[in-house]
Structures are given as C-alpha cells and as structure tokens.
N, C-alpha and C positions, 0 to 999 in steps of 0.2 A: 620567387614564384608569387603570382598575383593572388590576393585574397580579399574578399569583401562580400557585399550583399547586392543582389540583383532585384530591383523592384519592378513588378509587372502584374498583369492579371492572368488568370488561368488560361492555358492553351493559346498563348500568344506566340505565333510562329516567329515573330521578330525576336522574341526573347530566346526561342529555341536555338537559334544560331549561336548565341553566346553560351548557352548552357552546354551544347554539344562540344563547342570549342574547349570549354573548361574540362569536360570529361576526357578529352584527348590529351590536353596539356598537363592535367593534374592540378589545375588551379583550385584553390579552396574557395568554393562559391556557395553562399547561402542564398536561397531564393525566398523572397517575401512576396507572396501572391494572394494571401488571404488574411482575414482578421485574426488576431489583433495587430499583426505585424504590418499589414498593408491592405487597404480597401480602396480599390480603384474608384475615382470620382470623389473621394473624400480625403484620404491621406495625401494624395498628390496636389491638393489645393490648400494645404495648411501652410502657414508662414515658414515653418521649419523646413518643409520639403522644398518649397519655392526658393528658399535661401540657397539651397544646394543645386537645385534644378529649376531655373527661372521659367522655363516653358511649361513645366508641370507635366511633361509627357513621359511615357514609359515605352520600352524598358529604360531604366536608369540604374547606373551602377555607382556604389559608394565603396571605395576601398577601406580596409581596416585602418589605413594610414590617413584617411580623410579625402583621398583623391576621388574626384567625381567625373563621370562621363554620362552623357544622355543620348548618344546617337548609336543605333544598333550595330552598325558596321564597326564603329570605333571601339565599342565594348567588346565585340567578338575578336577584333584584332588584338586588343589589349590582353584578353584572357588566353589567347593562343600562344604558341611558342614558335621559334624560328623554323622548326621542321614542319610545322603545320601550315604556316602562312602561304597563301597563293593568291591568284587573281580571280576576279569574279565579274561576270557581266549580268548577274541576276537583276540588279536594281534597274538597269537601263533597258534590257531587252526582254526580260521575262515578266516582271511584276506588272507593268502597264497593261499588256494584253490579257494576262491571267486575271487581273482584277476586273477588267471590262467584261470578261466572259463568265467568271465564277461568281462575282458579287451578286448579280441578279438571281442566280440559282440559290443563293443563301438568303435572299430577301433583303439584302443590304442596299441594293440599287434597283431603280426602275429598269425594265427590259427595253433595249433598243436593238431592233433586229440588225440594222446596218452596222452598228458598233460591234455587236456580237459576231457577225460574220467576218468582219475585218479582223477582230481579235483572233478568231479561229485560224485565219490565214497566217497571221503573224506568229501564232504559236507553232504552226506547221513549219514555218521557216526556221524558227529557233530549234525545234526538234531535229530538223534535217541537219543543221550545222552541228549540233551536239552528237547526233548519230554518226556522222562522218568522222568527227573528232575521236569518238570512242571506239571506232572500228578496230583500232590496234592498241587500245588502252583500257586498263581496268578502272582507273580514276582519271580525273580531269588533268591533274598536274603530277606527273610521275606516278609511282606505284603506291605509296602510302596515301591515305586520306589527307586532303589539305583543306584549308579554309574555303577554297574555291568549291570543293565538293559540298561542304556544309552549307554554304550560302546558296548555291544553285538548287540543291536538293530541298532545302527549306522553302525556297520560293516556289517550288513546284508541288508541294504537298497537296494543296487543295485542288490543283489541276488533276492529279492522279486520283484523289479521293472523290471528286465530284463529276468531272466531265470527260476524262480521257478513257473512254470505254474501249474494250478490246479491238474493235474494228478501226478506231481512230489511231491507236498506238501501234497497230500491227506493222506499219511501214518503218517503225523506229525501234527495232528490237534491242539495239545497243543501249539506247537511252533507258528503256524499261529494265534491262539487265543491270545497268549501272545504278539506277534509282533503287531497285530492290536490294542490291548489294549494300548500298549506303544505309538505308533505313533499317536493315537487319543487322547492322553492326551493333555490338553491345552498347557502345557509347550513344548511338542514336536512339536505341530502344529504351534506354534508361530515361530519356527525356520525352520521347514521342509515344512510347508504347507501341502497340501493334498498328501498323499502317496498312489498311486494306485497300487494294485498287478497286475502283468502281466497276460494276458490271454493266451499268446502263447510264448513259449520259443524263445528268440532272437537268431539269428544265425550269424555266421561270414559273413561279406559282404566285399569281396575283393576290391570293388570300394571304399567303405567308408575308408578302411584301406589305400588304395593308396592315396586318397584325403587328408588324415591326415598326410602323410609323407612330410618332407621338400622338396620343389621343387628345383631340380637341375638346374644349368645354362643351357640354351638351347645350344646344340652343333651346329656348322655350318654344312650345308648340304654338302654331299660328292662332289657334282658336282659344288658347289660354289667356285669360285676362292678365294684364301686366300687374306684377306685384307692387304694392305701394311700399315705399321706403319709410321707415320711421323717422320722425322729425328729430331735429337736434343732432346730437353726437352720433346717433345710430345711422344717419343718412349716408355717410361715407363708407361705412363698413363693408357692404357687399362688394363694391368696386375694389376696396383695399384687399379683400380676401382673394378676389380673382387675380389681381396683380401679383400678390404673394405666391399664389398657386402657380401662375405662369413662370415666375422667376425660379421657383423650386424645380419645376419640370425642366427648364432650360439648363439649370445647374446639374441636374441628375443625368442628362443625356451625354454619354461618353463617346458617341460614334465619331465625332470630328477628331477627337484626340487619338483615336485608334488608327487613323489613316495617315500614311505618309503623303508627301506633296502630290505625287502623281495620282494616288488613289482619291485624295480629297478633291482634286480637279475633276476626276471622273464622276464622283458622287455629287458634285455641285452642279452638274448639268441640269438645266431647267426641266421639270417634269411637265410637259405640255401635251395637249390633245390636238394641237394643230397638225393636220395630216401632211403639211408641207414643211414641217419644222426640220425634218432630217435632211432636206435638200440643201446644197451649198448656195450661198448668196451670190447672185450674179451681178447685182448692181454695184457701181463704184461711185463713191461720194466725193465731190470736190467743191470747195467753197460753199458748203451747205446745200448743194444741189445734187440730185441723183441722176446719173447718166444711164 
C-alpha cells in the first residue's frame, strides 16, 4: 500500500484528485499544505525540494521510501488501487473550456466574450455526452467509484460552484445527479467539504480582476520636482531598491505555477484594447510579403 507526503497549497483541486483516490484505496497519505511543513512559493523553491522535484510545481508526492512523483494524474494513479482505476477525458475535454469560462469570473483572467461563449458551447457538448453516458449508469465506469469519476468530478467542481446555474444544468439531469452523488460520498467530503451548486451564474468583475493584478510601482506626479540623488555611493541606491523590489514581487507571484499547460496558454493571451483583436487573421504571409 502506498504511503507518503503530498505537497500542495490549500484548496488545490489538482491535489484533491490524489487525496480522494487515497481515501478510497486506503493509502497512507500525509498532506503538507501550510507552514511549517510547506509554504507555496517558498518551500518549492528551495534546493532540497528542487532536488526531488526539478520543476518546483505542486502537487508533488514523495513516498516514505523516497519515490517521487510530480504530475497530478500520475500521483492519483499511484495512490489508487486496481479496483479504483479507470479512464478519464477530463484534462482534454473539460479543463480547457472550463478554465476559459470560469477563470475570468474568479479574477484570474481577463474577460473575452468570444472565448467565453465558445467555452459555454464546448461545456454543453461535454455535458451532453456525459448525460447520455450516465443515462443507465450510476458512475462513469461500472458501479463503484473509479478514478474516472474522481478526475472528472474534480475538473468540474468550479463549473458547478461558479457558473452552472439551474437553468444551464437543467437539460443535463444525469450529470447533476452523478456529480452530487460523487461529492457527497464520504471520501469526497473528507477532502472537499460541502460543495454547493451555484444559484446564479458568476460574471466577470473588472474590479476583482484589477485587484488581483500585481501592483506597479507608483509613478511620481507630473508637477512634483524630480528628487535629487545623493552623490557618491548613495546615487545608485534608489534604482537598486526598485530592482530588488521588482525581483521580490516576481518571485512572490505563484499564478504561473498554479496552471497546467492549457490554462497557462489561456492566461497568456495578450490583454489588448484593440477592438479588432478578437477577429481571425485573414492575411497570409509569404516570402516576407502579405497577400
């Protein structure tokens, strides 16, 4: 039976998958998510941590025997047992549109109407497939809960909590029934607590998004006279302090490490005010010329 420590930050749904799998399989799992055992952004940048997990990302698992894993699906698979393991299309089909729709409502990403509407349609397609599949099934693979149920349910938590209001989920009763059955299992509740379905679809809040952005150094007022720098050794200190402050802010921001590849790609979309930025490019370039 697997035994070891899972390093993560609080309420990380990626880690929840592994934690729930351990609840079902009986694996002896210790969770390090707060000081002094683990502090995200600090512990995962120490030489000792990077020696075991070179990318410095979490969730990360270290077995009592020294065996290390740092990919969430691999960790969940390792902590589960043969009766639990199953298939999952969560990463490929659910997470990309869910991220594009939900992240702006959480203030993590800038809102893009076209991307959000497309994400809604993709979520509808996924829900339709799941609803049909669950028409004659309690769970996704067979009767007992499998890793497929754990993976898919965890990838849909924020959809149900943030945007799948009653009118949106009404055409997919089998999915709602299955999701509520899963999250109300004792093993799920031990990790997730009470999962309440949203009553009203969350919307993008520009103020929340602005508040979550890194604060820039305040600029001097136009009318204020420039401050004279002290001669000699003191002359270089103001710039050195600014450079040091920027470096510290950059090191303190964990957002990039919290995203997987598809989410990072979505979040890295340029934030532009160009009104035509959302339109597809029609020009074709050849030999340095535009046709």
